[in-house]
N, C-alpha and C positions, 0 to 999 in steps of 0.2 A: 757229788750230790750236793743239793743246797736247799735250805728252807725258805729262801727269799729271792734267789737268782743273783745274789750279790756276794754272799759268803759261801764259799765252796770248800768241800772236803774231798781230797784226792783218795781214791780207792786203788791201790796198786795191784797189778797182776790179777785182774778179775778173770782173765783167761790167759794161760801160759801156753806157748807153743809146744812145750814138752807133753801136754795132755791132748794135743792133736797130732797124732802119729804121722798123718799124711801131709801136714803142713810143714814143708822143709825150707821155704824161702821167707815168707813174711806173712803176717796176719794184720789186716787193716779194715777200716770202714765199718765198724761194728753198728749194728741196728738192733736194739733190744724191744721186745714186745712181751707183755704179760698176758698169759692165757690161763685161766682157772687159777690154780695156786703156784704156778711155775713161771719163771722167766726164761725166755729163749733169746739167745744172741745169734743173730745171722751175721757172718763175716766173709770177706774175701781172703784167699790164701793162694800163695805161690805166683800170682800174677801170670798165668798161663797165657802163651801166645799162640797156641794151636791146640788141636785135639789130641795130639800125641803126648802131651805133658800133663802130669797128675796135679790136679788142683781145682780151683773154682771157688764155689760158694758153699760154706759149711754152716753147721747149726750146733750151738752149745746150749746147755741147760743148767739152771741153778734154782735154788730156793728163794734167793734174794737178788735184788737188782745189782748189788755190789759184788755178787758171786760168793764163792768161786764157781766159775762155769767149767763144765766138763763136755767133752765131745758127745754130741747127742746120738749120732748115727754111725760114727766110725769111718766115714767116708764123705766126699762131697755130695751136697744135695743136687748141685747142678755142676757138672764137670765138663761140659762140651760147650762149644759155640752153636747157638741156634739163632737163625735169622741174622747172622753177622754180629751178635752181641757177645762181647767178652764177658764171661761170668764174673762180674765184679759190681761193686756199688749197689748193694741189695737193700730194698726197703720193703717192709711187711705192712700191709693195709688190711684193716678189717672193714668189710663193707657193711651197709645197713642191715643185711640179712644175716650177719654173723660169719659169713664165709671170709677166710683169710686168703689173700693173694700176695705173691711176691712180685715186685716190680724192680727190674734191675738192668744193667748193661752198660758197657763201655764201647769204645770204638765207633761212637756215633750211631749206635743202634740200642733200642730200649724194648725189652719184652715184659710181658705179663703172664704169669702162671698161677694156677690154683694149687693151694696147699692142702694136704689132707689133715685130719683132725689132730694128729700128734706131731706134725711138722717133720715127718720122717720121709716124705715122698711128694712128688708132684703128681696131681690127678688131672685127667683130661677134661676139657670143656665138653659141652654137649654135643658138639660136632666132631669130637674125637681128637682135636689138635691139643698139644700139650703146651706149646709156647706160641702166644700171639704177639706180633710186632705192634708197637704202639709209639713209634718214633715220630715226634714232631719236628717241625723245621727248626734247625739250629742245634738240636740236641747233640751233646757229646757224652755226658755221664751224669752221676749224682742225682737220680730221681727221687722225688718224695711226693706224697699226696695227702690232702686233708679235705674234709667237708665242712662248708660254712653256708648256713641258710639254704641247705638242700642242694648246693652246687658243689661239684667235685673240682678242686683246684690241683692241677698237675704242675709241678715245678722241676727244673732241671739245671745243670750247669753247662755253660758253653765256653768255648775257647780253650786254651791249654793251661793246666793247673800250674805249671812252672812259670808261666808268663804273667805279665801285668793285666792282660785283658780277660782273665778268668771272670765269669759273671753268672748271674742267676736270672732265668727267664721263666715265663709260666703260660699256662693256658687254663681255660675253664670249660667243663663239660656238664652234661646233665646226668651222666652215669659213669661208672668206672670204665666203660668202653668209649667214653667220649662222645663225639669226635672232638679231639683236642687240636685247636689251631693256635699257634703262637700268638700271644697278645703283645708281649714286649718284655723289656728288661726291668727288673726291679731292684737289682743290687749289682753295683759295678765299682770299679776302682774310683778313688777320690784322691786327687793330687795333693790334698792337705792332710790326708789321714792314712791311707793304705792302698796297696794294689792287690790284685789276685784274689778278690773276694768270691768264694763259691763254696761248693759242696756243702750244703747247709741241711739243717733240720728245722721244723716249725713246731712250736708248742703253744697250746691254748691254756689260759688260766681257767681251771675247772669252773664251769657254770657262768662264765662271763665272756663277752666279746672282746677279749684282750689277747693279743698275739705277740709272739716273739720270734725272731729268726736267729738261730745259732749257726755260725759259719766260721770258715778259716779264711785268713787273709795274710798278706806279707807286709811287714813294717817297711815304711819308706826308707829307701838306701839299702835295703837288704838285697844281695845279689844271689844268694844261695836259694835255688828254687824249691829245695826241700824244707827250707825254714819257713814255717807258718805258725800263726798263733790263733787260738780259738777265741771268738768274740760273740757278743750277744747285743742285739739292738731290737727296738720295738718295730713291729710291722702293723701297719694300718690299711684301712680299706676306704674307698670313696663311697658316695651314696649309692652308686650303681654296682657295688661289689667288686670293683676293680682294685688290685693291690697298688697302693701308693708307693712311689719310689722310696725305698729304704734309705734313711740318712744314716750313714756310717759315722760313729762317734768315737772319740778316745775315752770318753767318761763311761760309756756303757749305760746300763739302766739303773733306775732307782730301785730300792728294795721293795718287793712285793711278796709278803709272806703268804705262802701257799698252804692252805689248811688241809 
Protein backbone atom coordinates (compact mmCIF):
# COMPACT_ATOMS: atom_id res chain seq x y z
CA UNK A 1 0.00 0.00 0.00
CA UNK A 2 1.09 3.59 -0.53
CA UNK A 3 -0.13 7.10 0.33
CA UNK A 4 1.58 8.65 -2.69
CA UNK A 5 2.63 5.91 -5.20
CA UNK A 6 6.28 6.37 -4.18
CA UNK A 7 6.57 5.19 -0.59
CA UNK A 8 5.32 1.64 -0.18
CA UNK A 9 4.49 -0.68 2.71
CA UNK A 10 4.70 -4.42 2.14
CA UNK A 11 1.87 -6.48 3.62
CA UNK A 12 3.02 -10.08 3.83
CA UNK A 13 0.85 -13.17 3.49
CA UNK A 14 -2.40 -11.38 2.75
CA UNK A 15 -3.55 -14.79 1.52
CA UNK A 16 -1.85 -18.03 2.53
CA UNK A 17 -2.22 -21.24 0.55
CA UNK A 18 -2.87 -23.13 3.78
CA UNK A 19 -6.19 -21.29 3.94
CA UNK A 20 -7.17 -22.44 0.44
CA UNK A 21 -7.45 -26.20 0.83
CA UNK A 22 -7.94 -26.90 -2.88
CA UNK A 23 -4.90 -24.84 -3.97
CA UNK A 24 -2.08 -27.39 -4.06
CA UNK A 25 0.36 -25.90 -6.58
CA UNK A 26 0.43 -22.11 -6.67
CA UNK A 27 -1.61 -18.95 -6.12
CA UNK A 28 -0.98 -15.91 -8.30
CA UNK A 29 -2.33 -12.89 -10.21
CA UNK A 30 -4.47 -11.43 -7.39
CA UNK A 31 -7.21 -8.95 -8.28
CA UNK A 32 -8.92 -7.16 -5.37
CA UNK A 33 -12.27 -5.38 -5.51
CA UNK A 34 -14.20 -3.62 -2.75
CA UNK A 35 -17.94 -4.23 -2.45
CA UNK A 36 -19.91 -2.75 0.42
CA UNK A 37 -17.75 -3.21 3.54
CA UNK A 38 -15.79 -6.23 2.29
CA UNK A 39 -12.76 -6.80 0.09
CA UNK A 40 -12.68 -9.68 -2.35
CA UNK A 41 -9.53 -11.14 -3.85
CA UNK A 42 -9.89 -13.14 -7.05
CA UNK A 43 -6.89 -15.36 -7.75
CA UNK A 44 -5.64 -18.14 -9.97
CA UNK A 45 -4.50 -21.44 -8.49
CA UNK A 46 -2.90 -24.72 -9.58
CA UNK A 47 -2.27 -23.65 -13.21
CA UNK A 48 -4.62 -26.31 -14.55
CA UNK A 49 -3.91 -27.64 -18.04
CA UNK A 50 -7.15 -29.59 -18.58
CA UNK A 51 -10.61 -30.15 -17.10
CA UNK A 52 -9.49 -33.24 -15.19
CA UNK A 53 -7.26 -31.22 -12.84
CA UNK A 54 -8.59 -29.40 -9.79
CA UNK A 55 -7.95 -25.68 -9.72
CA UNK A 56 -8.87 -22.51 -11.56
CA UNK A 57 -10.07 -19.13 -10.30
CA UNK A 58 -10.88 -18.70 -6.62
CA UNK A 59 -12.27 -15.96 -4.39
CA UNK A 60 -11.08 -14.87 -0.94
CA UNK A 61 -12.67 -12.35 1.42
CA UNK A 62 -11.36 -9.90 4.04
CA UNK A 63 -12.40 -6.88 6.08
CA UNK A 64 -9.36 -4.85 4.98
CA UNK A 65 -7.47 -4.62 1.68
CA UNK A 66 -4.30 -5.87 3.39
CA UNK A 67 -6.15 -8.93 4.65
CA UNK A 68 -5.92 -11.45 6.05
CA UNK A 69 -8.03 -13.04 3.30
CA UNK A 70 -9.84 -16.35 3.73
CA UNK A 71 -11.27 -18.67 1.09
CA UNK A 72 -14.75 -17.37 0.30
CA UNK A 73 -16.49 -20.40 -1.21
CA UNK A 74 -14.25 -23.37 -0.43
CA UNK A 75 -13.79 -24.32 -4.07
CA UNK A 76 -12.92 -22.65 -7.39
CA UNK A 77 -15.39 -20.15 -8.80
CA UNK A 78 -14.36 -21.21 -12.32
CA UNK A 79 -12.74 -24.63 -12.57
CA UNK A 80 -13.11 -25.57 -16.24
CA UNK A 81 -11.99 -24.40 -19.67
CA UNK A 82 -14.77 -22.50 -21.46
CA UNK A 83 -14.37 -21.32 -25.06
CA UNK A 84 -10.75 -22.46 -24.88
CA UNK A 85 -9.83 -20.04 -22.07
CA UNK A 86 -7.60 -21.34 -19.31
CA UNK A 87 -9.13 -20.14 -16.00
CA UNK A 88 -6.39 -17.68 -14.98
CA UNK A 89 -5.67 -13.93 -15.02
CA UNK A 90 -8.99 -12.78 -13.62
CA UNK A 91 -10.13 -9.16 -13.52
CA UNK A 92 -13.36 -7.97 -11.89
CA UNK A 93 -15.15 -5.02 -13.47
CA UNK A 94 -18.09 -2.99 -12.14
CA UNK A 95 -20.24 -1.61 -14.95
CA UNK A 96 -22.17 1.65 -14.87
CA UNK A 97 -25.35 -0.12 -13.73
CA UNK A 98 -23.62 -1.68 -10.74
CA UNK A 99 -23.35 -5.18 -12.22
CA UNK A 100 -20.04 -6.93 -11.59
CA UNK A 101 -18.37 -9.03 -14.26
CA UNK A 102 -15.32 -11.26 -14.31
CA UNK A 103 -13.07 -10.98 -17.37
CA UNK A 104 -10.39 -13.64 -17.57
CA UNK A 105 -8.47 -16.15 -19.61
CA UNK A 106 -5.19 -17.57 -20.77
CA UNK A 107 -4.17 -19.65 -23.77
CA UNK A 108 -5.12 -16.80 -26.14
CA UNK A 109 -8.81 -16.83 -25.22
CA UNK A 110 -10.70 -14.28 -23.11
CA UNK A 111 -14.14 -14.74 -21.53
CA UNK A 112 -16.56 -12.50 -19.70
CA UNK A 113 -19.12 -13.74 -17.17
CA UNK A 114 -21.62 -12.17 -14.77
CA UNK A 115 -21.10 -12.47 -11.02
CA UNK A 116 -23.86 -12.87 -8.47
CA UNK A 117 -24.22 -10.38 -5.62
CA UNK A 118 -21.90 -12.06 -3.13
CA UNK A 119 -19.33 -13.32 -5.66
CA UNK A 120 -20.02 -16.98 -4.90
CA UNK A 121 -21.24 -17.99 -8.36
CA UNK A 122 -21.49 -17.17 -12.04
CA UNK A 123 -24.99 -16.26 -13.25
CA UNK A 124 -26.30 -16.51 -16.83
CA UNK A 125 -26.71 -13.69 -19.30
CA UNK A 126 -30.22 -12.98 -20.58
CA UNK A 127 -29.76 -15.47 -23.41
CA UNK A 128 -28.85 -18.21 -20.96
CA UNK A 129 -25.14 -18.38 -21.76
CA UNK A 130 -22.72 -18.45 -18.84
CA UNK A 131 -19.43 -17.52 -20.52
CA UNK A 132 -19.08 -15.22 -23.52
CA UNK A 133 -15.86 -15.11 -25.48
CA UNK A 134 -14.49 -11.61 -26.14
CA UNK A 135 -11.04 -12.40 -27.52
CA UNK A 136 -9.52 -9.56 -29.59
CA UNK A 137 -6.77 -9.95 -32.16
CA UNK A 138 -3.40 -10.68 -30.56
CA UNK A 139 -4.78 -11.48 -27.11
CA UNK A 140 -2.78 -13.89 -24.95
CA UNK A 141 -3.68 -13.18 -21.29
CA UNK A 142 -3.85 -10.53 -18.56
CA UNK A 143 -7.09 -8.61 -19.34
CA UNK A 144 -8.14 -5.39 -17.64
CA UNK A 145 -10.85 -2.81 -18.32
CA UNK A 146 -11.75 0.74 -17.27
CA UNK A 147 -14.10 3.53 -18.35
CA UNK A 148 -12.93 6.98 -19.38
CA UNK A 149 -15.20 9.69 -20.82
CA UNK A 150 -17.94 7.14 -21.41
CA UNK A 151 -15.72 4.77 -23.40
CA UNK A 152 -14.70 1.27 -22.38
CA UNK A 153 -10.97 0.60 -22.59
CA UNK A 154 -10.09 -3.09 -22.84
CA UNK A 155 -6.41 -3.94 -22.38
CA UNK A 156 -4.47 -7.20 -22.43
CA UNK A 157 -1.02 -8.77 -22.74
CA UNK A 158 0.52 -10.31 -25.85
CA UNK A 159 3.60 -12.42 -26.48
CA UNK A 160 5.19 -14.81 -23.99
CA UNK A 161 5.68 -13.71 -20.39
CA UNK A 162 9.08 -15.39 -20.15
CA UNK A 163 10.40 -13.63 -23.25
CA UNK A 164 11.44 -10.08 -24.14
CA UNK A 165 8.47 -9.36 -26.42
CA UNK A 166 5.77 -9.47 -23.74
CA UNK A 167 3.71 -6.31 -24.28
CA UNK A 168 0.38 -4.55 -23.66
CA UNK A 169 -2.22 -3.73 -26.31
CA UNK A 170 -5.71 -2.27 -26.16
CA UNK A 171 -9.07 -1.61 -27.79
CA UNK A 172 -11.93 0.84 -27.16
CA UNK A 173 -15.66 0.06 -27.18
CA UNK A 174 -18.98 1.74 -26.46
CA UNK A 175 -20.10 -0.86 -23.91
CA UNK A 176 -18.78 -3.80 -21.97
CA UNK A 177 -19.75 -5.92 -24.97
CA UNK A 178 -17.54 -3.91 -27.32
CA UNK A 179 -17.05 -4.62 -30.11
CA UNK A 180 -13.34 -4.44 -29.28
CA UNK A 181 -10.99 -4.12 -32.23
CA UNK A 182 -7.28 -3.98 -31.51
CA UNK A 183 -5.90 -0.43 -31.82
CA UNK A 184 -2.25 -0.96 -31.03
CA UNK A 185 0.52 -1.56 -28.51
CA UNK A 186 0.96 0.91 -25.65
CA UNK A 187 3.71 -0.74 -23.62
CA UNK A 188 6.63 -2.82 -24.89
CA UNK A 189 10.29 -3.53 -24.18
CA UNK A 190 12.81 -0.70 -24.23
CA UNK A 191 16.41 -1.62 -25.05
CA UNK A 192 17.62 1.03 -22.61
CA UNK A 193 15.34 0.16 -19.70
CA UNK A 194 13.83 -3.34 -19.56
CA UNK A 195 12.19 -6.17 -21.48
CA UNK A 196 9.09 -8.31 -21.01
CA UNK A 197 6.71 -5.53 -19.95
CA UNK A 198 3.17 -6.76 -19.41
CA UNK A 199 0.35 -8.15 -17.24
CA UNK A 200 -0.65 -4.78 -15.91
CA UNK A 201 -3.21 -2.89 -13.89
CA UNK A 202 -4.49 0.65 -14.38
CA UNK A 203 -5.38 3.13 -11.64
CA UNK A 204 -6.96 6.58 -11.76
CA UNK A 205 -6.39 9.35 -9.26
CA UNK A 206 -9.85 9.81 -7.72
CA UNK A 207 -11.69 12.76 -9.24
CA UNK A 208 -8.93 13.56 -11.73
CA UNK A 209 -8.04 12.59 -15.29
CA UNK A 210 -4.68 11.26 -14.11
CA UNK A 211 -3.79 7.65 -14.82
CA UNK A 212 -1.02 5.19 -14.00
CA UNK A 213 -0.09 1.78 -15.34
CA UNK A 214 1.40 -0.81 -12.99
CA UNK A 215 3.09 -3.76 -14.66
CA UNK A 216 5.91 -6.25 -14.39
CA UNK A 217 9.06 -6.28 -16.49
CA UNK A 218 12.45 -7.96 -16.64
CA UNK A 219 15.68 -6.06 -15.88
CA UNK A 220 18.19 -5.80 -18.71
CA UNK A 221 20.61 -8.71 -18.72
CA UNK A 222 18.30 -10.95 -16.69
CA UNK A 223 18.02 -14.42 -18.24
CA UNK A 224 15.70 -16.07 -15.71
CA UNK A 225 12.22 -15.91 -17.21
CA UNK A 226 10.66 -16.06 -13.75
CA UNK A 227 12.53 -13.00 -12.46
CA UNK A 228 10.33 -9.93 -12.85
CA UNK A 229 9.98 -6.65 -11.01
CA UNK A 230 6.89 -4.53 -10.44
CA UNK A 231 6.95 -1.01 -11.90
CA UNK A 232 4.70 2.02 -12.22
CA UNK A 233 4.66 4.71 -14.91
CA UNK A 234 2.25 7.39 -16.06
CA UNK A 235 -0.34 6.63 -18.73
CA UNK A 236 -1.72 9.49 -20.83
CA UNK A 237 -4.21 10.01 -23.65
CA UNK A 238 -4.27 12.12 -26.80
CA UNK A 239 -7.06 14.55 -27.73
CA UNK A 240 -9.01 11.75 -29.41
CA UNK A 241 -8.91 9.53 -26.35
CA UNK A 242 -6.31 7.13 -27.68
CA UNK A 243 -3.69 5.90 -25.22
CA UNK A 244 -0.26 7.37 -25.82
CA UNK A 245 2.69 4.99 -25.88
CA UNK A 246 3.82 4.52 -22.30
CA UNK A 247 7.38 5.65 -21.66
CA UNK A 248 9.13 3.11 -19.46
CA UNK A 249 11.41 4.75 -16.92
CA UNK A 250 13.90 3.75 -14.28
CA UNK A 251 12.86 6.67 -12.10
CA UNK A 252 9.18 5.76 -11.82
CA UNK A 253 6.67 8.46 -10.92
CA UNK A 254 6.73 11.53 -8.70
CA UNK A 255 4.86 11.52 -5.41
CA UNK A 256 1.13 12.09 -5.81
CA UNK A 257 -0.53 12.01 -2.41
CA UNK A 258 -3.94 10.41 -2.71
CA UNK A 259 -6.43 11.70 -0.17
